N, C-alpha and C positions, 0 to 999 in steps of 0.2 A: 477570439474564442476564450471563454473562461475555462478553468479546470473542471467546473461542473458540467459545462457544455461538452467538453472533451470526454468526460466520464460517461455521459449519456450516450455519446457516439460509440465508445468502446464497448459499453454494455450491449448494444445492438449487434456489434460485430462479433463479440464473444458468444452471444446467445445463438447467432446464426451458425457459427462454427461448431458449437457444442452439440446442437441438436440435428446436425446434418448427418446423412448417411455417407461416411467417408469412402473415397475411392481407394484403390490399392496404392496409388501414388501418395495420397494424403496419409495413409497408414504408415507408409515408409517415412514420410516427413515427421510423423508423430514419434517414431522411434528415434529419429535424429534430435528432435526437441528434447526428449527425455535424457539424451546424452550431453546436451548443451547446458553447462552449469550456469550460464548467464540468462537462460530462458526464464521469464517471469512465471510465477506460480499459476496464473490463469491459463497460460499456454500449456504448462505441464498437466494441469487438471483436464483440459480439453484433449490433450494427447492421450491421457490414460483412458478416457471414455472412448476415443476412437479405436483403441486397441482391445479394450476389455468389455465395452458396452456399459449401459447405465448402472449396473449393479456393482461396479467396481468400488463404490464408496463404502460397501459393506464388507469388503475383503479384509482379511487379516494382513498386517504389514508384511509378514513373511511371504504371503502369496503374491502380494503386489511386487515385491522385490524379485521374486522368482520369475513372474510373468513379464515384468516390464524392464527389469535391470536398469533402473535410472541411476545417474551419477549421484554421489553422496549428497550434494547440495540440493538436488531435486527430490531426494527422499524427504528431506525436511520440509520443502515447499509443498510436496504432495500431501504429507500428513497434516500440515497447517491448513491447506485448502479443504481437505476432507473434514477436519475438525470444525471449520466454519460451516460446512454443509450439514453436519450431524448435530453439533451442539455449539452454537456460536458464543462460547464463553469468552471469546476475544472482546466482547462488548461489556462484560461484567466482572472479569477477573484480571486485575492488573498484571499478574504474573503471566497469564496466557497472552495478554496483549503484548507484553515485552518480548516473550519468546517468539510469538508469531511475527512481530515486527522484524526480529532478527532473521527468522527463516525467510521471509519475503524479500529481504535485502541481502541474501547470500552471506549472512553471518552465521557462525556456528551457534547452534542452540545447546545450551547447558541447562537441562531440566531443573536442577536444584537451585539455579542462580536466578536473581532478578536483574536482568540486563539493563544497562543504561543506553538509551536510544537517542540518536540525533534528531533534530527537527525534520530534516529531509527524509530520514528513514521512517519516521512516524507518519509524515504526510503521505508517503507512498503506501504504507501499510493501510492507512484509513481509506485511501483511494482504491486500492486493489481489493480490500475486504468487501467494499460495496459491489465490485464486479462479481466476486465469487459468491456473495450472498444472493445476488440477482440470478445467477445461474442455477443455484441449488434450491432456492426457495423464492422464486420471483413473484409469487402471489402474496407473500407475507410482508408485513411492515418490518423494516430493519429495527432490531432492538435499540433502545436508547443506551448510551454509555453510562455505566455505573459511576457513582461519585468516586470510588476508589481508582478507577481508570482515569477519570478527569484529574484527580490529584496527582497521579503518577505522571501523566503527560505534562501537567503544569510544572512539576519539579524538574523534569528533563528540559523543558523550554527555559525555565528560570536559570538552570545551571548553564545553559547555552547562551545566556545573556540576552534573551529575547524579551521585549516589552509587550509584544502582542503575538497572537497566534498566527501561524502560517495558514494558507488555504487548506481546508479539510480538517483542521484541528480546532475549529471555533468552539467545539463542545467543551473545551478546557479553558475558555476565556475567563470565566468568572474566578476559577481557581487560580489562574495566573495573576489576575488583577489583585487578588488578596496577598500575593507574595511580593509584588514590586513596591518600590518606594513611591512617595508622593511625587518626586521629580520624574520618576519613570512613568507615572500615570499621565503626566503632561506630555511626555515624549510618546506615549502610546497613542494618544489622540492625534498628535502631529503626524506620527508614522502612518496611522490608518488613513488619514486624509491624503497624505502624499502617495501612499500605495494605491488608493482608489483612483487617483488621477494619473498614475503612471501607465503608459502603454506597455502591454505585456509581450509584444513581439520583440525578438532579439535581445531578451534580457541577459542572455549569456555573455553578450559583449558590452553590456551597459557598465559605465564607470560611475561610481557614486562618490560623493564628496566625503572627505575624511573628517567627519564630525559625527556626533551621536545619531542624528537622523539618518545620515548616509550609511552608517554601520547597520542600523535596524533595517533599512531598505535592502541592503546587500544580503542580510540573513534571510529575509523573506524571498528575495529573488533566487537565492541558492536553492531553497526548498522548491520553488516553482519550477526552476530549470531542471532539477533532479526528477521531479514527477513527470515533466514533459518528456525528458529523455527516456525514462523507463517506459512510458506509454508508447513512444515511437518504436522501441524494441518489441513491445508486446504486440502492437498492431502488425508489425512485420511478421512475427511468428504466427499470429492468427491467420494472416494471409496465406501461409503455407498449409494451413489445416482446413 
């Protein structure tokens, strides 16, 4: 299963959970999700709807905190999820992209700062933003990423020593290509071919050769495994809701 296939599966599961009429047991589970600082933002978003109904996205933050009392990390996740629902500037403002990426990955959000994000964090943020956008505006076409966001992602990937983009971040491929050396462009093609041929099951236990190609494959595998692990947690949380 590719990450795109997995994403489509989780969209269906999240959609079913979000629009169901919750039982009392599921409402109690929703309260527990809101207190679990490791819960993904999509689960937090579904939990808030279970407890407050569909109009919760229009509530003031103070009302949300009073009614839901989420843990601190989940406050940032819920605000990031609501922002994606109301005004998806995640796709066109690199500052919002960076702050949202940190929120969705349990990192502290500092509004005035431009955070530096890891490839794995950005891969998960792009993955989960698709889920949240599908829940809040499933009939609309997802916005295209602005060139400023593409450039921001490319800089983060370049700083992480990546010659090619991890799954989910291909929108920044052209910007990254402009930054790498001629030798890295050759490595990029070699990496993409080797990655396409590499079985994606049990990547967490895969040992790669200690050479430039092996290093690139290890970095791609790390992002893949991170997204898979976060998705496993999300699906477990959605199963409770």
